[in-house]
C-alpha positions in Angstrom: 115.1 65.0 57.3 113.7 64.6 53.9 111.5 61.7 52.9 111.2 59.8 49.9 107.8 61.6 49.5 109.3 64.6 47.7 110.2 62.4 44.8 106.4 61.2 44.4 105.1 64.9 44.0 107.2 66.2 40.8 104.3 68.1 38.9 102.1 65.0 40.2 103.7 62.7 38.5 105.6 59.1 39.2 109.0 61.0 39.8 109.1 62.9 36.6 108.1 66.4 35.0 107.0 67.1 31.2 110.3 68.2 30.3 112.0 64.7 31.7 109.0 62.7 29.5 109.6 64.9 26.6 113.3 64.2 26.4 112.6 60.5 27.0 109.5 60.4 24.2 112.2 62.0 21.3 114.9 59.7 22.1 112.5 56.7 21.6 111.2 58.2 18.6 114.8 58.9 17.2 116.0 55.5 17.7 113.1 53.4 17.7 114.4 51.3 14.6 118.0 50.6 16.3 117.9 47.6 18.5 121.6 48.2 19.5 120.5 51.2 21.7 118.7 50.5 24.8 116.9 53.4 26.3 115.6 53.5 30.2 113.5 56.0 31.7 114.7 56.9 35.4 116.5 53.8 35.6 118.8 52.7 38.8 120.7 50.2 37.2 124.2 52.2 38.7 122.7 52.4 42.2 121.6 56.4 41.5 118.2 57.0 39.5 118.7 59.0 36.3 116.3 60.8 34.2 117.2 59.0 30.9 120.0 56.4 30.4 121.0 54.6 27.0 123.1 51.6 26.7 124.8 51.6 23.7 125.6 48.2 21.8 128.1 45.4 22.8 130.2 48.0 24.3 127.8 48.8 27.1 128.6 52.4 27.0 126.2 54.4 28.9 125.2 57.7 28.5 122.9 59.3 31.0 121.0 62.8 30.8 119.4 64.7 33.8 116.8 67.3 33.6 117.6 70.0 36.2 114.0 71.8 37.1 115.0 74.9 39.2 112.4 73.9 41.9 114.2 70.5 42.8 117.5 71.3 41.8 118.7 74.0 44.5 121.1 71.8 46.4 124.0 72.2 44.0 126.5 70.0 46.5 123.8 67.1 45.8 124.1 67.7 42.0 127.8 68.0 42.1 128.2 64.6 44.1 125.9 62.8 41.3 128.2 64.3 38.5 131.2 62.8 40.5 129.1 59.3 41.1 128.6 59.1 37.1 132.2 60.1 36.2 133.3 57.2 38.7 131.4 54.8 37.0 132.5 55.8 33.6 129.4 57.1 32.4 128.8 60.1 29.9 126.8 62.6 31.5 124.6 65.5 30.2 122.2 67.8 32.2 119.8 70.4 30.8 119.5 73.0 33.4 117.0 75.4 34.2 118.4 79.3 34.6 117.2 79.7 38.1 119.3 76.3 39.1 122.4 77.5 41.2 125.1 78.2 38.7 126.9 74.8 38.2 130.7 75.1 36.9 131.8 71.2 36.1 134.0 70.4 33.3 133.6 66.8 34.0 130.0 66.7 32.6 128.5 68.3 29.5 125.8 70.9 30.2 122.8 72.8 28.5 121.5 75.7 29.5 117.6 76.8 29.5 117.0 80.5 29.7 113.3 80.5 28.7 111.7 78.0 31.1 108.1 78.5 30.3 108.7 78.5 26.4 107.8 75.1 24.9 109.4 76.3 21.8 112.4 76.6 23.7 112.4 73.0 25.1 112.2 72.2 21.5 115.5 73.5 20.9 117.3 71.9 24.1 115.9 68.6 23.3 116.9 68.5 19.7 120.6 69.7 21.0 120.6 66.5 23.3 119.8 64.4 20.7 122.8 65.7 18.7 124.9 65.1 21.9 123.3 61.4 21.9 124.3 60.8 18.4 127.7 62.3 18.4 128.7 59.6 21.4 126.5 57.0 19.5 128.5 57.7 16.1 131.9 57.6 17.8 131.3 54.1 19.0 131.5 52.7 15.5 128.8 50.3 16.1 126.2 51.0 13.1 126.6 50.1 9.5 126.8 52.5 7.0 123.0 52.2 6.4 121.9 52.9 9.7 124.5 55.8 9.9 122.9 57.3 6.8 119.5 56.7 8.1 120.2 58.6 11.3 122.0 61.4 9.7 118.7 61.8 7.7 116.5 61.5 10.8 118.9 64.5 12.2 117.8 66.8 10.0 114.0 66.3 10.9 114.7 67.0 14.5 115.1 70.7 14.3 112.5 72.2 16.6 108.9 72.3 15.3 109.4 69.1 12.8 110.2 66.0 14.5 110.5 67.7 17.9 107.1 69.7 18.6 106.3 69.5 22.2 102.9 71.7 21.8 101.6 69.3 19.2 102.9 66.1 20.9 101.9 67.1 24.6 99.2 64.8 25.0 101.1 61.7 23.8 104.0 62.8 25.8 101.9 62.8 28.8 100.8 59.4 28.5 104.5 58.0 28.7 104.5 58.2 32.5 101.0 57.2 34.2 99.6 60.2 36.0 98.5 59.5 39.4 95.0 59.5 40.3 93.5 62.8 41.9 93.0 61.0 45.2 96.4 60.0 45.4 97.9 63.4 44.4 96.0 64.8 46.9 96.8 62.8 49.8 100.5 62.9 48.5 100.6 67.0 48.9 98.7 66.8 52.2 100.8 64.5 53.8 103.9 66.6 52.8 102.4 69.9 54.1 102.0 68.0 57.4 105.5 66.8 57.4 106.8 70.5 56.8 104.5 71.9 59.6 105.5 69.4 62.1 109.2 69.6 61.0 108.5 73.7 61.9 106.7 73.3 65.1 109.6 71.3 66.1 112.0 74.1 65.4 109.8 77.0 65.9 112.8 79.3 67.3 114.3 79.2 63.8 111.1 79.4 61.8 110.8 83.3 61.8 112.3 84.7 58.5 113.5 82.7 55.4 116.9 83.6 56.0 116.8 82.3 59.5 115.2 79.2 58.5 117.5 78.4 55.5 120.6 78.9 57.6 118.9 76.4 59.9 117.9 73.9 57.0 121.3 74.0 55.8 123.0 72.6 59.0 120.3 70.3 59.5 120.1 69.0 55.7 116.1 69.4 55.8 113.4 71.6 53.6 114.9 75.1 52.9 112.3 77.9 52.9 111.0 77.6 49.4 109.5 74.3 50.0 107.1 76.0 52.4 106.5 79.1 49.9 105.5 76.2 47.2 103.3 74.1 49.5 101.7 77.1 51.4 102.2 79.8 48.5 103.7 82.6 50.6 105.5 82.7 53.6 103.2 84.8 55.8 100.7 81.6 54.9 103.4 79.1 55.9 103.8 81.1 59.2 100.3 80.9 59.8 99.9 77.3 59.1 102.6 76.7 61.8 101.0 79.1 64.1 104.3 81.5 63.9 103.7 85.2 64.3 104.3 86.9 61.0 107.7 88.0 60.2 106.7 91.6 60.8 105.5 91.0 63.9 108.6 88.9 64.9 110.8 92.1 63.7 108.7 94.3 65.7 109.4 92.2 68.9 113.0 92.0 68.3 113.1 95.8 67.7 111.3 96.6 71.1 113.8 94.2 72.8 116.3 95.9 71.3 115.1 99.4 72.4 114.5 98.4 75.9 118.1 97.0 76.1 119.6 100.6 74.6 116.6 103.0 76.3 119.1 105.6 77.0 119.8 106.3 73.4 116.3 106.3 71.9 116.1 110.0 72.6 115.9 110.8 68.8 116.4 109.2 65.4 120.0 110.8 64.7 121.1 110.0 68.5 120.4 106.5 68.1 121.9 106.3 64.7 125.2 108.0 66.1 124.9 105.4 69.2 124.8 102.4 66.8 128.1 103.4 65.0 129.9 103.1 68.3 128.9 99.7 68.9 128.8 96.0 67.4 126.2 97.1 64.6 125.9 93.8 63.6 124.1 92.4 66.6 121.2 95.3 66.3 118.7 96.5 63.8 119.5 99.6 62.1 117.9 102.8 62.9 116.2 103.2 59.5 114.9 99.8 59.7 113.1 100.5 62.8 111.6 103.3 61.3 110.4 101.2 58.6 109.0 98.7 60.9 107.1 101.5 63.1 106.4 104.1 60.6 107.9 106.9 62.6 110.5 107.3 65.3 107.7 108.5 67.7 106.1 105.6 67.3 108.6 103.2 68.3 109.4 105.4 71.1 105.5 104.9 72.5 105.9 101.4 71.9 109.0 101.6 74.5 106.7 103.9 76.7 108.7 107.0 76.3 107.3 110.5 76.0 107.0 111.9 72.6 106.7 115.2 73.7 109.7 117.2 73.3 110.4 121.0 73.8 112.1 122.8 70.7 115.5 122.1 70.7 118.1 124.5 70.0 121.0 123.5 67.4 124.2 124.9 67.1 125.5 125.3 64.0 127.9 122.5 64.2 125.3 120.4 64.9 123.0 121.0 62.2 126.4 120.3 59.8 126.5 117.1 61.4 123.1 116.0 61.0 122.8 117.3 57.4 126.1 115.2 56.5 124.6 112.2 58.1 121.7 112.4 55.6 123.4 114.0 52.8 121.4 112.3 50.1 118.3 113.5 51.4 119.8 116.8 52.1 120.1 117.3 48.3 116.2 117.8 48.1 114.9 120.0 50.7 111.2 118.8 50.5 112.3 115.2 50.9 114.8 116.0 53.9 112.0 118.1 55.2 109.5 114.8 55.1 111.9 112.5 56.6 112.9 115.1 59.5 109.6 115.5 60.7 109.1 112.0 60.6 112.4 111.2 62.8 112.5 114.1 65.3 115.4 115.7 63.3 115.6 119.8 62.7 113.2 120.8 59.6 114.3 122.9 56.6 112.8 126.1 58.7 115.2 125.4 61.3 118.2 125.3 58.6 116.8 128.5 57.1 116.7 130.2 60.5 120.1 129.7 60.9 121.8 129.9 57.6 119.4 132.4 55.6 118.4 129.8 53.0 118.4 126.1 52.4 120.8 126.7 49.5 123.4 128.5 52.0 123.0 125.6 54.4 123.9 122.9 51.3 126.6 125.1 50.2 128.1 124.7 54.1 127.6 121.0 54.0 129.6 121.0 50.5 126.8 120.0 47.9 127.7 121.1 44.5 125.2 123.6 43.2 124.2 121.1 40.5 123.0 118.4 42.4 120.7 120.9 44.8 117.2 121.1 43.7 117.3 125.1 44.2 114.4 126.7 42.8 115.3 129.3 40.1 112.7 131.8 38.2 113.5 131.3 34.4 111.8 134.0 32.7 109.7 133.1 29.5 112.0 134.8 27.5 115.3 133.5 28.8 113.9 130.0 28.6 113.2 130.6 24.8 116.7 132.1 23.9 118.7 129.2 25.8 116.7 126.6 23.5 117.4 128.6 20.5 120.9 128.8 21.5 121.5 125.2 21.8 118.7 124.0 19.3 120.8 121.0 18.4 120.4 119.5 21.6 116.9 120.8 22.1 115.5 117.5 20.4 114.2 115.0 23.2 113.8 115.3 26.9 116.6 112.8 27.3 119.4 114.7 25.4 118.4 118.1 26.7 118.5 116.9 30.3 122.1 114.9 29.6 123.3 117.9 27.7 122.3 120.3 30.7 124.0 117.8 33.2 127.3 118.4 31.2 127.0 122.0 31.0 125.9 122.8 34.2 128.7 120.7 36.0 131.3 122.7 33.8 129.8 125.9 34.8 129.6 124.8 38.2 126.0 126.4 38.4 122.6 126.1 36.4 122.7 127.8 33.0 120.7 125.1 31.3 117.0 124.5 32.7 115.7 121.2 33.6 113.6 119.8 30.5 110.7 119.3 33.0 111.0 123.2 33.6 110.0 123.4 29.6 107.4 120.7 29.8 105.4 122.7 32.4 105.5 126.4 31.2 104.5 125.3 27.6 102.0 122.3 28.7 104.1 120.0 27.1 107.6 119.1 25.4 106.4 118.9 22.1 104.5 122.2 22.4 107.6 123.8 23.9 109.6 122.9 20.4 106.7 124.4 18.5 106.4 127.6 20.2 109.9 128.3 20.7 111.0 127.3 17.1 108.2 129.3 15.5 109.0 132.8 17.3 
């Protein structure tokens, strides 16, 4: 379970971050001459700790501000429970929330979104918005006399970013608002936390495999998720090493081998295995494509299972070839890409298709690939390239425009009548050269 230590590790300060301290600092500056407004930092008056608490005048109306850093606010349900607690206590609440926090939709509180988290100038803007929010709530209370109201309104004009609020200029002062822990305490707190994380992982080693698996487990157990491990150990791989667990790829490899042994009768080829998986509950198994990604090639997978990779050349029927091409239609559009894929995965190469259909173009036509989607090579005569460009000179401006125009015309014609811009680029040693040569002749 989570311990109190986590609260003491925020940026190595006593439970605070720089944005939290900056909000507190500028609120103190803004209301420093007003004794009717009490401002507290990380106060627990209501049983829960809030970053900044303001109590207004004799009415004792309470405003609270929370700064939600993405690192510490990944548990949306926890934040929503805190919102509900504030509402129940009749407390007005504002959250300033970083963009990488889970999206929050809660009309019971006010929300300011941070979009450029690393920008101190953007932080200045959000703090000024927070002060405006507080000022609006204070003025609603009618506790100030006319002179105090005029003074606050004048100060309001100064809270524009880079005037009164300038976290870059005031950083050193802001850092002194909450005393920094000494170096030894900070290092000890980190080492204690790392030790707790390692012990937790070792006690649940079967779930400490991938970030996805661990996060499912952590959600059920309400304990530290994978991003804590990445933070303290730099990467998930390093966290696995500290715990003594095999790297994620090795674990995936072991799972794939176990699966292969269970289904060994179907591991003849990539295509046969892929077809087999489509007939069963695929959610239980790693896909054929994922296995290739793990082992590099289908033959390497077979070697791991102790299956011979030597096979006599297989004779394919036309129907079988069409079926294989249909299953890999996206790759089959490009002959060279398909051929590389086929050779790695024990599928018929493009030469097999050429022998059976006469050409790759004929094979693609048989599979139903439109001519404009094929990478069929066309030998364009030099003069023809010039004549086409001149005929449609209004479109021959940039490569992108010529490409868009060509796609439109070729689709309408059902065949390639406009050459690809890279053909001009290669034949004329550059696109700009092509325009100079074509339109000077």
